[in-house]
All heavy atoms as atom14 arrays in JSON, in Angstrom:
{
  "sequence": "MLSYAVIFLIVAIIAGVLGFGGVAGVAATIAKVLFVIFLILFVVSLIRGRGR",
  "atom14_mask": [
    [1, 1, 1, 1, 1, 1, 1, 1, 0, 0, 0, 0, 0, 0],
    [1, 1, 1, 1, 1, 1, 1, 1, 0, 0, 0, 0, 0, 0],
    [1, 1, 1, 1, 1, 1, 0, 0, 0, 0, 0, 0, 0, 0],
    [1, 1, 1, 1, 1, 1, 1, 1, 1, 1, 1, 1, 0, 0],
    [1, 1, 1, 1, 1, 0, 0, 0, 0, 0, 0, 0, 0, 0],
    [1, 1, 1, 1, 1, 1, 1, 0, 0, 0, 0, 0, 0, 0],
    [1, 1, 1, 1, 1, 1, 1, 1, 0, 0, 0, 0, 0, 0],
    [1, 1, 1, 1, 1, 1, 1, 1, 1, 1, 1, 0, 0, 0],
    [1, 1, 1, 1, 1, 1, 1, 1, 0, 0, 0, 0, 0, 0],
    [1, 1, 1, 1, 1, 1, 1, 1, 0, 0, 0, 0, 0, 0],
    [1, 1, 1, 1, 1, 1, 1, 0, 0, 0, 0, 0, 0, 0],
    [1, 1, 1, 1, 1, 0, 0, 0, 0, 0, 0, 0, 0, 0],
    [1, 1, 1, 1, 1, 1, 1, 1, 0, 0, 0, 0, 0, 0],
    [1, 1, 1, 1, 1, 1, 1, 1, 0, 0, 0, 0, 0, 0],
    [1, 1, 1, 1, 1, 0, 0, 0, 0, 0, 0, 0, 0, 0],
    [1, 1, 1, 1, 0, 0, 0, 0, 0, 0, 0, 0, 0, 0],
    [1, 1, 1, 1, 1, 1, 1, 0, 0, 0, 0, 0, 0, 0],
    [1, 1, 1, 1, 1, 1, 1, 1, 0, 0, 0, 0, 0, 0],
    [1, 1, 1, 1, 0, 0, 0, 0, 0, 0, 0, 0, 0, 0],
    [1, 1, 1, 1, 1, 1, 1, 1, 1, 1, 1, 0, 0, 0],
    [1, 1, 1, 1, 0, 0, 0, 0, 0, 0, 0, 0, 0, 0],
    [1, 1, 1, 1, 0, 0, 0, 0, 0, 0, 0, 0, 0, 0],
    [1, 1, 1, 1, 1, 1, 1, 0, 0, 0, 0, 0, 0, 0],
    [1, 1, 1, 1, 1, 0, 0, 0, 0, 0, 0, 0, 0, 0],
    [1, 1, 1, 1, 0, 0, 0, 0, 0, 0, 0, 0, 0, 0],
    [1, 1, 1, 1, 1, 1, 1, 0, 0, 0, 0, 0, 0, 0],
    [1, 1, 1, 1, 1, 0, 0, 0, 0, 0, 0, 0, 0, 0],
    [1, 1, 1, 1, 1, 0, 0, 0, 0, 0, 0, 0, 0, 0],
    [1, 1, 1, 1, 1, 1, 1, 0, 0, 0, 0, 0, 0, 0],
    [1, 1, 1, 1, 1, 1, 1, 1, 0, 0, 0, 0, 0, 0],
    [1, 1, 1, 1, 1, 0, 0, 0, 0, 0, 0, 0, 0, 0],
    [1, 1, 1, 1, 1, 1, 1, 1, 1, 0, 0, 0, 0, 0],
    [1, 1, 1, 1, 1, 1, 1, 0, 0, 0, 0, 0, 0, 0],
    [1, 1, 1, 1, 1, 1, 1, 1, 0, 0, 0, 0, 0, 0],
    [1, 1, 1, 1, 1, 1, 1, 1, 1, 1, 1, 0, 0, 0],
    [1, 1, 1, 1, 1, 1, 1, 0, 0, 0, 0, 0, 0, 0],
    [1, 1, 1, 1, 1, 1, 1, 1, 0, 0, 0, 0, 0, 0],
    [1, 1, 1, 1, 1, 1, 1, 1, 1, 1, 1, 0, 0, 0],
    [1, 1, 1, 1, 1, 1, 1, 1, 0, 0, 0, 0, 0, 0],
    [1, 1, 1, 1, 1, 1, 1, 1, 0, 0, 0, 0, 0, 0],
    [1, 1, 1, 1, 1, 1, 1, 1, 0, 0, 0, 0, 0, 0],
    [1, 1, 1, 1, 1, 1, 1, 1, 1, 1, 1, 0, 0, 0],
    [1, 1, 1, 1, 1, 1, 1, 0, 0, 0, 0, 0, 0, 0],
    [1, 1, 1, 1, 1, 1, 1, 0, 0, 0, 0, 0, 0, 0],
    [1, 1, 1, 1, 1, 1, 0, 0, 0, 0, 0, 0, 0, 0],
    [1, 1, 1, 1, 1, 1, 1, 1, 0, 0, 0, 0, 0, 0],
    [1, 1, 1, 1, 1, 1, 1, 1, 0, 0, 0, 0, 0, 0],
    [1, 1, 1, 1, 1, 1, 1, 1, 1, 1, 1, 0, 0, 0],
    [1, 1, 1, 1, 0, 0, 0, 0, 0, 0, 0, 0, 0, 0],
    [1, 1, 1, 1, 1, 1, 1, 1, 1, 1, 1, 0, 0, 0],
    [1, 1, 1, 1, 0, 0, 0, 0, 0, 0, 0, 0, 0, 0],
    [1, 1, 1, 1, 1, 1, 1, 1, 1, 1, 1, 0, 0, 0]
  ],
  "atom14_positions": [
    [[-18.48, -1.82, -8.88], [-17.81, -0.82, -9.54], [-17.38, 0.36, -8.69], [-16.29, 0.88, -8.93], [-18.59, -0.32, -10.65], [-17.94, 0.57, -11.66], [-18.51, 0.81, -13.3], [-18.82, -0.81, -13.84], [0.0, 0.0, 0.0], [0.0, 0.0, 0.0], [0.0, 0.0, 0.0], [0.0, 0.0, 0.0], [0.0, 0.0, 0.0], [0.0, 0.0, 0.0]],
    [[-18.22, 0.79, -7.73], [-17.88, 1.77, -6.84], [-16.63, 1.33, -6.08], [-15.81, 2.22, -5.68], [-18.98, 2.15, -6.05], [-18.86, 3.38, -5.1], [-18.54, 4.54, -5.88], [-20.06, 3.51, -4.2], [0.0, 0.0, 0.0], [0.0, 0.0, 0.0], [0.0, 0.0, 0.0], [0.0, 0.0, 0.0], [0.0, 0.0, 0.0], [0.0, 0.0, 0.0]],
    [[-16.54, 0.1, -5.58], [-15.42, -0.3, -4.95], [-14.11, -0.14, -5.61], [-13.06, 0.24, -5.07], [-15.52, -1.71, -4.42], [-15.57, -2.6, -5.48], [0.0, 0.0, 0.0], [0.0, 0.0, 0.0], [0.0, 0.0, 0.0], [0.0, 0.0, 0.0], [0.0, 0.0, 0.0], [0.0, 0.0, 0.0], [0.0, 0.0, 0.0], [0.0, 0.0, 0.0]],
    [[-14.08, -0.51, -6.93], [-12.89, -0.24, -7.71], [-12.6, 1.29, -7.86], [-11.34, 1.59, -7.81], [-13.13, -0.76, -9.19], [-13.14, -2.25, -9.28], [-14.12, -2.89, -10.02], [-12.26, -3.07, -8.62], [-14.13, -4.16, -10.13], [-12.28, -4.39, -8.71], [-13.23, -4.92, -9.53], [-13.28, -6.32, -9.63], [0.0, 0.0, 0.0], [0.0, 0.0, 0.0]],
    [[-13.53, 2.15, -7.96], [-13.24, 3.52, -7.97], [-12.5, 3.97, -6.7], [-11.69, 4.79, -6.65], [-14.53, 4.32, -8.29], [0.0, 0.0, 0.0], [0.0, 0.0, 0.0], [0.0, 0.0, 0.0], [0.0, 0.0, 0.0], [0.0, 0.0, 0.0], [0.0, 0.0, 0.0], [0.0, 0.0, 0.0], [0.0, 0.0, 0.0], [0.0, 0.0, 0.0]],
    [[-13.14, 3.53, -5.51], [-12.53, 3.77, -4.27], [-11.09, 3.37, -4.08], [-10.14, 4.06, -3.67], [-13.46, 3.3, -3.11], [-12.76, 3.47, -1.78], [-14.72, 4.1, -3.06], [0.0, 0.0, 0.0], [0.0, 0.0, 0.0], [0.0, 0.0, 0.0], [0.0, 0.0, 0.0], [0.0, 0.0, 0.0], [0.0, 0.0, 0.0], [0.0, 0.0, 0.0]],
    [[-10.82, 2.15, -4.59], [-9.51, 1.49, -4.49], [-8.49, 2.35, -5.4], [-7.46, 2.72, -4.87], [-9.54, 0.07, -4.95], [-10.19, -0.81, -4.01], [-8.12, -0.48, -5.26], [-10.49, -2.2, -4.49], [0.0, 0.0, 0.0], [0.0, 0.0, 0.0], [0.0, 0.0, 0.0], [0.0, 0.0, 0.0], [0.0, 0.0, 0.0], [0.0, 0.0, 0.0]],
    [[-8.92, 2.7, -6.61], [-8.04, 3.58, -7.42], [-7.91, 5.03, -6.83], [-6.76, 5.51, -6.84], [-8.59, 3.71, -8.84], [-8.17, 2.53, -9.74], [-9.11, 1.7, -10.09], [-6.83, 2.43, -10.09], [-8.8, 0.57, -10.83], [-6.58, 1.35, -10.86], [-7.53, 0.42, -11.33], [0.0, 0.0, 0.0], [0.0, 0.0, 0.0], [0.0, 0.0, 0.0]],
    [[-8.88, 5.5, -6.16], [-8.74, 6.86, -5.44], [-7.61, 6.7, -4.27], [-6.88, 7.59, -4.14], [-10.07, 7.22, -4.92], [-9.99, 8.63, -4.11], [-9.56, 9.76, -5.03], [-11.34, 8.88, -3.56], [0.0, 0.0, 0.0], [0.0, 0.0, 0.0], [0.0, 0.0, 0.0], [0.0, 0.0, 0.0], [0.0, 0.0, 0.0], [0.0, 0.0, 0.0]],
    [[-7.71, 5.6, -3.5], [-6.79, 5.41, -2.39], [-5.49, 5.19, -2.94], [-4.44, 5.83, -2.37], [-7.19, 4.27, -1.57], [-8.6, 4.59, -0.81], [-6.13, 3.85, -0.64], [-9.15, 3.39, -0.21], [0.0, 0.0, 0.0], [0.0, 0.0, 0.0], [0.0, 0.0, 0.0], [0.0, 0.0, 0.0], [0.0, 0.0, 0.0], [0.0, 0.0, 0.0]],
    [[-5.33, 4.5, -4.03], [-3.89, 4.3, -4.61], [-3.38, 5.67, -5.19], [-2.21, 6.04, -4.94], [-4.0, 3.42, -5.89], [-2.79, 3.34, -6.77], [-4.26, 1.85, -5.44], [0.0, 0.0, 0.0], [0.0, 0.0, 0.0], [0.0, 0.0, 0.0], [0.0, 0.0, 0.0], [0.0, 0.0, 0.0], [0.0, 0.0, 0.0], [0.0, 0.0, 0.0]],
    [[-4.28, 6.52, -5.8], [-3.88, 7.74, -6.16], [-3.33, 8.66, -5.09], [-2.39, 9.35, -5.2], [-4.97, 8.5, -6.93], [0.0, 0.0, 0.0], [0.0, 0.0, 0.0], [0.0, 0.0, 0.0], [0.0, 0.0, 0.0], [0.0, 0.0, 0.0], [0.0, 0.0, 0.0], [0.0, 0.0, 0.0], [0.0, 0.0, 0.0], [0.0, 0.0, 0.0]],
    [[-4.12, 8.56, -3.92], [-3.74, 9.41, -2.77], [-2.33, 9.03, -2.24], [-1.53, 9.75, -1.89], [-4.81, 9.47, -1.64], [-5.99, 10.08, -2.13], [-4.34, 9.92, -0.46], [-7.27, 9.91, -1.32], [0.0, 0.0, 0.0], [0.0, 0.0, 0.0], [0.0, 0.0, 0.0], [0.0, 0.0, 0.0], [0.0, 0.0, 0.0], [0.0, 0.0, 0.0]],
    [[-2.19, 7.65, -2.11], [-0.96, 7.07, -1.55], [0.2, 7.47, -2.47], [1.28, 7.87, -2.0], [-0.95, 5.68, -1.35], [-2.03, 5.42, -0.04], [0.28, 5.01, -0.94], [-2.42, 3.87, -0.01], [0.0, 0.0, 0.0], [0.0, 0.0, 0.0], [0.0, 0.0, 0.0], [0.0, 0.0, 0.0], [0.0, 0.0, 0.0], [0.0, 0.0, 0.0]],
    [[-0.02, 7.2, -3.82], [1.03, 7.58, -4.78], [1.46, 9.03, -4.75], [2.61, 9.46, -4.84], [0.66, 7.12, -6.17], [0.0, 0.0, 0.0], [0.0, 0.0, 0.0], [0.0, 0.0, 0.0], [0.0, 0.0, 0.0], [0.0, 0.0, 0.0], [0.0, 0.0, 0.0], [0.0, 0.0, 0.0], [0.0, 0.0, 0.0], [0.0, 0.0, 0.0]],
    [[0.43, 9.9, -4.51], [0.68, 11.35, -4.56], [1.37, 11.73, -3.34], [2.33, 12.55, -3.39], [0.0, 0.0, 0.0], [0.0, 0.0, 0.0], [0.0, 0.0, 0.0], [0.0, 0.0, 0.0], [0.0, 0.0, 0.0], [0.0, 0.0, 0.0], [0.0, 0.0, 0.0], [0.0, 0.0, 0.0], [0.0, 0.0, 0.0], [0.0, 0.0, 0.0]],
    [[1.17, 11.1, -2.13], [1.92, 11.35, -0.98], [3.31, 10.94, -1.05], [4.2, 11.64, -0.63], [1.14, 10.68, 0.25], [2.16, 10.66, 1.51], [-0.17, 11.4, 0.61], [0.0, 0.0, 0.0], [0.0, 0.0, 0.0], [0.0, 0.0, 0.0], [0.0, 0.0, 0.0], [0.0, 0.0, 0.0], [0.0, 0.0, 0.0], [0.0, 0.0, 0.0]],
    [[3.54, 9.78, -1.71], [4.86, 9.28, -1.82], [5.72, 9.88, -2.99], [6.9, 9.62, -3.1], [4.81, 7.72, -2.02], [4.24, 6.96, -0.87], [4.15, 5.45, -1.19], [5.06, 7.08, 0.41], [0.0, 0.0, 0.0], [0.0, 0.0, 0.0], [0.0, 0.0, 0.0], [0.0, 0.0, 0.0], [0.0, 0.0, 0.0], [0.0, 0.0, 0.0]],
    [[5.02, 10.78, -3.73], [5.83, 11.49, -4.75], [5.71, 10.87, -6.16], [6.45, 11.33, -7.01], [0.0, 0.0, 0.0], [0.0, 0.0, 0.0], [0.0, 0.0, 0.0], [0.0, 0.0, 0.0], [0.0, 0.0, 0.0], [0.0, 0.0, 0.0], [0.0, 0.0, 0.0], [0.0, 0.0, 0.0], [0.0, 0.0, 0.0], [0.0, 0.0, 0.0]],
    [[4.91, 9.83, -6.36], [4.72, 9.31, -7.73], [3.66, 9.99, -8.39], [2.47, 9.51, -8.53], [4.47, 7.76, -7.6], [5.56, 6.98, -6.94], [5.39, 6.5, -5.65], [6.78, 6.85, -7.59], [6.35, 5.82, -5.04], [7.72, 6.09, -6.98], [7.52, 5.59, -5.63], [0.0, 0.0, 0.0], [0.0, 0.0, 0.0], [0.0, 0.0, 0.0]],
    [[4.01, 11.12, -9.03], [2.93, 11.98, -9.66], [2.27, 11.35, -10.85], [1.07, 11.51, -11.09], [0.0, 0.0, 0.0], [0.0, 0.0, 0.0], [0.0, 0.0, 0.0], [0.0, 0.0, 0.0], [0.0, 0.0, 0.0], [0.0, 0.0, 0.0], [0.0, 0.0, 0.0], [0.0, 0.0, 0.0], [0.0, 0.0, 0.0], [0.0, 0.0, 0.0]],
    [[3.08, 10.65, -11.66], [2.41, 10.04, -12.84], [1.48, 8.93, -12.54], [0.42, 8.89, -13.07], [0.0, 0.0, 0.0], [0.0, 0.0, 0.0], [0.0, 0.0, 0.0], [0.0, 0.0, 0.0], [0.0, 0.0, 0.0], [0.0, 0.0, 0.0], [0.0, 0.0, 0.0], [0.0, 0.0, 0.0], [0.0, 0.0, 0.0], [0.0, 0.0, 0.0]],
    [[1.96, 8.14, -11.55], [0.97, 6.95, -11.12], [-0.3, 7.52, -10.5], [-1.41, 7.1, -10.66], [1.78, 6.05, -10.23], [0.86, 5.01, -9.6], [2.93, 5.42, -10.9], [0.0, 0.0, 0.0], [0.0, 0.0, 0.0], [0.0, 0.0, 0.0], [0.0, 0.0, 0.0], [0.0, 0.0, 0.0], [0.0, 0.0, 0.0], [0.0, 0.0, 0.0]],
    [[-0.04, 8.69, -9.72], [-1.18, 9.29, -9.01], [-2.24, 9.87, -10.04], [-3.34, 9.78, -9.79], [-0.73, 10.33, -8.03], [0.0, 0.0, 0.0], [0.0, 0.0, 0.0], [0.0, 0.0, 0.0], [0.0, 0.0, 0.0], [0.0, 0.0, 0.0], [0.0, 0.0, 0.0], [0.0, 0.0, 0.0], [0.0, 0.0, 0.0], [0.0, 0.0, 0.0]],
    [[-1.69, 10.44, -11.09], [-2.58, 11.08, -12.1], [-3.41, 9.94, -12.77], [-4.54, 10.15, -12.94], [0.0, 0.0, 0.0], [0.0, 0.0, 0.0], [0.0, 0.0, 0.0], [0.0, 0.0, 0.0], [0.0, 0.0, 0.0], [0.0, 0.0, 0.0], [0.0, 0.0, 0.0], [0.0, 0.0, 0.0], [0.0, 0.0, 0.0], [0.0, 0.0, 0.0]],
    [[-2.67, 8.92, -13.11], [-3.3, 7.88, -13.87], [-4.45, 7.28, -13.06], [-5.53, 6.98, -13.51], [-2.34, 6.83, -14.4], [-3.05, 5.56, -15.03], [-1.35, 7.44, -15.57], [0.0, 0.0, 0.0], [0.0, 0.0, 0.0], [0.0, 0.0, 0.0], [0.0, 0.0, 0.0], [0.0, 0.0, 0.0], [0.0, 0.0, 0.0], [0.0, 0.0, 0.0]],
    [[-4.04, 7.02, -11.82], [-5.02, 6.18, -10.85], [-6.1, 7.18, -10.56], [-7.31, 6.77, -10.55], [-4.34, 5.89, -9.52], [0.0, 0.0, 0.0], [0.0, 0.0, 0.0], [0.0, 0.0, 0.0], [0.0, 0.0, 0.0], [0.0, 0.0, 0.0], [0.0, 0.0, 0.0], [0.0, 0.0, 0.0], [0.0, 0.0, 0.0], [0.0, 0.0, 0.0]],
    [[-5.9, 8.42, -10.51], [-7.01, 9.39, -10.23], [-8.05, 9.47, -11.52], [-9.16, 9.61, -11.29], [-6.52, 10.8, -9.9], [0.0, 0.0, 0.0], [0.0, 0.0, 0.0], [0.0, 0.0, 0.0], [0.0, 0.0, 0.0], [0.0, 0.0, 0.0], [0.0, 0.0, 0.0], [0.0, 0.0, 0.0], [0.0, 0.0, 0.0], [0.0, 0.0, 0.0]],
    [[-7.39, 9.48, -12.61], [-8.18, 9.52, -13.83], [-9.08, 8.18, -13.92], [-10.27, 8.28, -14.33], [-7.26, 9.62, -15.14], [-6.5, 10.8, -15.03], [-8.13, 9.62, -16.28], [0.0, 0.0, 0.0], [0.0, 0.0, 0.0], [0.0, 0.0, 0.0], [0.0, 0.0, 0.0], [0.0, 0.0, 0.0], [0.0, 0.0, 0.0], [0.0, 0.0, 0.0]],
    [[-8.51, 7.11, -13.67], [-9.2, 5.83, -13.73], [-10.38, 5.81, -12.68], [-11.54, 5.45, -12.94], [-8.29, 4.64, -13.48], [-7.42, 4.51, -14.72], [-9.12, 3.42, -13.26], [-6.26, 3.42, -14.43], [0.0, 0.0, 0.0], [0.0, 0.0, 0.0], [0.0, 0.0, 0.0], [0.0, 0.0, 0.0], [0.0, 0.0, 0.0], [0.0, 0.0, 0.0]],
    [[-10.11, 6.37, -11.45], [-11.16, 6.49, -10.48], [-12.22, 7.44, -10.92], [-13.42, 7.02, -10.65], [-10.45, 6.98, -9.13], [0.0, 0.0, 0.0], [0.0, 0.0, 0.0], [0.0, 0.0, 0.0], [0.0, 0.0, 0.0], [0.0, 0.0, 0.0], [0.0, 0.0, 0.0], [0.0, 0.0, 0.0], [0.0, 0.0, 0.0], [0.0, 0.0, 0.0]],
    [[-11.96, 8.54, -11.51], [-13.02, 9.44, -12.12], [-13.84, 8.78, -12.98], [-15.11, 8.85, -13.02], [-12.31, 10.71, -12.58], [-11.69, 11.64, -11.54], [-11.21, 12.85, -12.34], [-10.29, 13.67, -11.33], [-9.6, 14.8, -12.1], [0.0, 0.0, 0.0], [0.0, 0.0, 0.0], [0.0, 0.0, 0.0], [0.0, 0.0, 0.0], [0.0, 0.0, 0.0]],
    [[-13.16, 8.08, -14.02], [-13.98, 7.41, -15.06], [-14.88, 6.29, -14.44], [-16.09, 6.24, -14.81], [-13.0, 6.87, -16.18], [-13.8, 5.92, -17.01], [-12.33, 7.96, -16.89], [0.0, 0.0, 0.0], [0.0, 0.0, 0.0], [0.0, 0.0, 0.0], [0.0, 0.0, 0.0], [0.0, 0.0, 0.0], [0.0, 0.0, 0.0], [0.0, 0.0, 0.0]],
    [[-14.34, 5.44, -13.57], [-15.19, 4.41, -12.96], [-16.38, 5.1, -12.06], [-17.5, 4.46, -12.18], [-14.28, 3.62, -12.1], [-13.32, 2.65, -12.76], [-12.49, 1.94, -11.91], [-14.21, 1.61, -13.68], [0.0, 0.0, 0.0], [0.0, 0.0, 0.0], [0.0, 0.0, 0.0], [0.0, 0.0, 0.0], [0.0, 0.0, 0.0], [0.0, 0.0, 0.0]],
    [[-16.09, 6.17, -11.51], [-17.19, 6.83, -10.68], [-18.22, 7.29, -11.57], [-19.35, 7.27, -11.25], [-16.54, 7.92, -9.85], [-17.54, 8.44, -8.87], [-17.97, 7.74, -7.81], [-18.08, 9.81, -9.04], [-18.98, 8.27, -6.97], [-18.95, 10.28, -8.15], [-19.41, 9.55, -7.1], [0.0, 0.0, 0.0], [0.0, 0.0, 0.0], [0.0, 0.0, 0.0]],
    [[-17.84, 7.89, -12.68], [-18.88, 8.48, -13.64], [-19.71, 7.27, -14.17], [-20.93, 7.36, -14.26], [-18.17, 9.31, -14.78], [-19.18, 9.57, -15.83], [-17.6, 10.54, -14.13], [0.0, 0.0, 0.0], [0.0, 0.0, 0.0], [0.0, 0.0, 0.0], [0.0, 0.0, 0.0], [0.0, 0.0, 0.0], [0.0, 0.0, 0.0], [0.0, 0.0, 0.0]],
    [[-19.06, 6.21, -14.58], [-19.86, 4.93, -15.05], [-20.66, 4.51, -14.05], [-21.81, 4.2, -14.28], [-18.8, 3.95, -15.63], [-18.07, 4.44, -16.78], [-19.49, 2.67, -15.81], [-16.88, 3.49, -17.24], [0.0, 0.0, 0.0], [0.0, 0.0, 0.0], [0.0, 0.0, 0.0], [0.0, 0.0, 0.0], [0.0, 0.0, 0.0], [0.0, 0.0, 0.0]],
    [[-20.21, 4.45, -12.77], [-21.15, 4.02, -11.63], [-22.39, 5.01, -11.54], [-23.45, 4.43, -11.36], [-20.33, 4.0, -10.39], [-21.29, 3.83, -9.16], [-21.74, 2.64, -8.86], [-21.54, 4.92, -8.33], [-22.54, 2.5, -7.72], [-22.34, 4.83, -7.22], [-22.79, 3.64, -6.95], [0.0, 0.0, 0.0], [0.0, 0.0, 0.0], [0.0, 0.0, 0.0]],
    [[-22.13, 6.24, -11.6], [-23.23, 7.26, -11.53], [-24.3, 6.98, -12.64], [-25.51, 7.07, -12.4], [-22.77, 8.62, -11.36], [-22.14, 9.11, -10.13], [-21.64, 10.56, -10.32], [-23.04, 8.9, -9.0], [0.0, 0.0, 0.0], [0.0, 0.0, 0.0], [0.0, 0.0, 0.0], [0.0, 0.0, 0.0], [0.0, 0.0, 0.0], [0.0, 0.0, 0.0]],
    [[-23.76, 6.86, -13.88], [-24.73, 6.65, -14.96], [-25.49, 5.35, -14.76], [-26.68, 5.35, -14.95], [-23.88, 6.65, -16.35], [-23.29, 7.93, -16.51], [-24.68, 6.14, -17.42], [-22.27, 8.04, -17.75], [0.0, 0.0, 0.0], [0.0, 0.0, 0.0], [0.0, 0.0, 0.0], [0.0, 0.0, 0.0], [0.0, 0.0, 0.0], [0.0, 0.0, 0.0]],
    [[-24.84, 4.29, -14.48], [-25.59, 2.96, -14.2], [-26.55, 3.09, -13.1], [-27.57, 2.54, -13.15], [-24.49, 1.87, -14.09], [-23.74, 1.45, -15.29], [-22.7, 0.39, -14.84], [-24.67, 0.97, -16.37], [0.0, 0.0, 0.0], [0.0, 0.0, 0.0], [0.0, 0.0, 0.0], [0.0, 0.0, 0.0], [0.0, 0.0, 0.0], [0.0, 0.0, 0.0]],
    [[-26.16, 3.92, -12.03], [-27.02, 4.01, -10.87], [-28.39, 4.77, -11.24], [-29.39, 4.43, -10.92], [-26.31, 4.8, -9.76], [-27.21, 5.04, -8.61], [-27.58, 4.0, -7.77], [-27.55, 6.27, -8.26], [-28.34, 4.22, -6.61], [-28.31, 6.45, -7.12], [-28.74, 5.42, -6.37], [0.0, 0.0, 0.0], [0.0, 0.0, 0.0], [0.0, 0.0, 0.0]],
    [[-28.14, 5.86, -12.0], [-29.26, 6.72, -12.45], [-30.21, 5.86, -13.37], [-31.42, 5.82, -13.24], [-28.84, 7.98, -13.14], [-29.98, 8.69, -13.81], [-28.22, 8.86, -12.12], [0.0, 0.0, 0.0], [0.0, 0.0, 0.0], [0.0, 0.0, 0.0], [0.0, 0.0, 0.0], [0.0, 0.0, 0.0], [0.0, 0.0, 0.0], [0.0, 0.0, 0.0]],
    [[-29.58, 5.06, -14.36], [-30.35, 4.28, -15.24], [-31.18, 3.18, -14.46], [-32.35, 2.88, -14.67], [-29.47, 3.59, -16.32], [-30.23, 2.43, -17.02], [-28.92, 4.58, -17.27], [0.0, 0.0, 0.0], [0.0, 0.0, 0.0], [0.0, 0.0, 0.0], [0.0, 0.0, 0.0], [0.0, 0.0, 0.0], [0.0, 0.0, 0.0], [0.0, 0.0, 0.0]],
    [[-30.53, 2.59, -13.44], [-31.21, 1.59, -12.74], [-32.36, 2.29, -11.79], [-33.44, 1.64, -11.6], [-30.33, 0.83, -11.85], [-29.78, 1.76, -10.72], [0.0, 0.0, 0.0], [0.0, 0.0, 0.0], [0.0, 0.0, 0.0], [0.0, 0.0, 0.0], [0.0, 0.0, 0.0], [0.0, 0.0, 0.0], [0.0, 0.0, 0.0], [0.0, 0.0, 0.0]],
    [[-32.22, 3.49, -11.32], [-33.3, 4.15, -10.63], [-34.47, 4.43, -11.54], [-35.67, 4.26, -11.21], [-32.78, 5.44, -10.13], [-31.95, 5.41, -8.79], [-31.55, 6.79, -8.38], [-32.75, 4.78, -7.77], [0.0, 0.0, 0.0], [0.0, 0.0, 0.0], [0.0, 0.0, 0.0], [0.0, 0.0, 0.0], [0.0, 0.0, 0.0], [0.0, 0.0, 0.0]],
    [[-34.19, 4.86, -12.8], [-35.23, 5.14, -13.8], [-35.93, 3.99, -14.22], [-37.16, 3.86, -14.19], [-34.67, 5.92, -14.99], [-34.23, 7.27, -14.58], [-35.63, 6.02, -16.2], [-33.29, 8.08, -15.68], [0.0, 0.0, 0.0], [0.0, 0.0, 0.0], [0.0, 0.0, 0.0], [0.0, 0.0, 0.0], [0.0, 0.0, 0.0], [0.0, 0.0, 0.0]],
    [[-35.24, 2.86, -14.43], [-35.83, 1.63, -14.87], [-36.66, 0.91, -13.71], [-37.69, 0.3, -13.95], [-34.78, 0.76, -15.43], [-34.18, 1.12, -16.66], [-33.39, 0.1, -17.45], [-34.36, -0.91, -17.78], [-33.89, -2.13, -18.32], [-32.61, -2.41, -18.35], [-34.87, -2.98, -18.8], [0.0, 0.0, 0.0], [0.0, 0.0, 0.0], [0.0, 0.0, 0.0]],
    [[-36.19, 1.09, -12.49], [-36.87, 0.55, -11.3], [-38.19, 1.2, -11.04], [-39.12, 0.58, -10.54], [0.0, 0.0, 0.0], [0.0, 0.0, 0.0], [0.0, 0.0, 0.0], [0.0, 0.0, 0.0], [0.0, 0.0, 0.0], [0.0, 0.0, 0.0], [0.0, 0.0, 0.0], [0.0, 0.0, 0.0], [0.0, 0.0, 0.0], [0.0, 0.0, 0.0]],
    [[-38.27, 2.55, -11.42], [-39.56, 3.18, -11.04], [-40.62, 2.84, -12.07], [-41.75, 2.99, -11.71], [-39.37, 4.74, -10.99], [-38.51, 5.17, -9.81], [-38.34, 6.63, -9.83], [-37.63, 7.0, -8.61], [-37.72, 8.13, -8.15], [-38.47, 9.16, -8.64], [-36.9, 8.53, -7.01], [0.0, 0.0, 0.0], [0.0, 0.0, 0.0], [0.0, 0.0, 0.0]],
    [[-40.23, 2.52, -13.28], [-41.19, 2.22, -14.28], [-41.93, 0.83, -14.09], [-42.95, 0.7, -14.76], [0.0, 0.0, 0.0], [0.0, 0.0, 0.0], [0.0, 0.0, 0.0], [0.0, 0.0, 0.0], [0.0, 0.0, 0.0], [0.0, 0.0, 0.0], [0.0, 0.0, 0.0], [0.0, 0.0, 0.0], [0.0, 0.0, 0.0], [0.0, 0.0, 0.0]],
    [[-41.47, 0.07, -13.24], [-42.17, -1.29, -12.98], [-43.23, -1.23, -12.05], [-43.45, -0.45, -11.21], [-41.09, -2.22, -12.6], [-40.16, -2.51, -13.73], [-39.23, -3.65, -13.37], [-38.25, -3.86, -14.46], [-37.28, -4.68, -14.37], [-37.12, -5.47, -13.29], [-36.55, -4.91, -15.47], [0.0, 0.0, 0.0], [0.0, 0.0, 0.0], [0.0, 0.0, 0.0]]
  ]
}
C-alpha cells in the first residue's frame, strides 16, 4: 500500500511540473489517503504484534 502512495505522489509531482493542476491535485489527494491508511494499518499491526 505504501508503494501505491509513493507512485501517486510521483504522478502528482510530475503532473504539477507539467502544468496539469487538476490531475496533480487528485493524485496528491489519493496519495495522502493511501498514506494515512498505511499508517493506521501499521500502528494496528504494531499494537497487535506486541500483545502476543
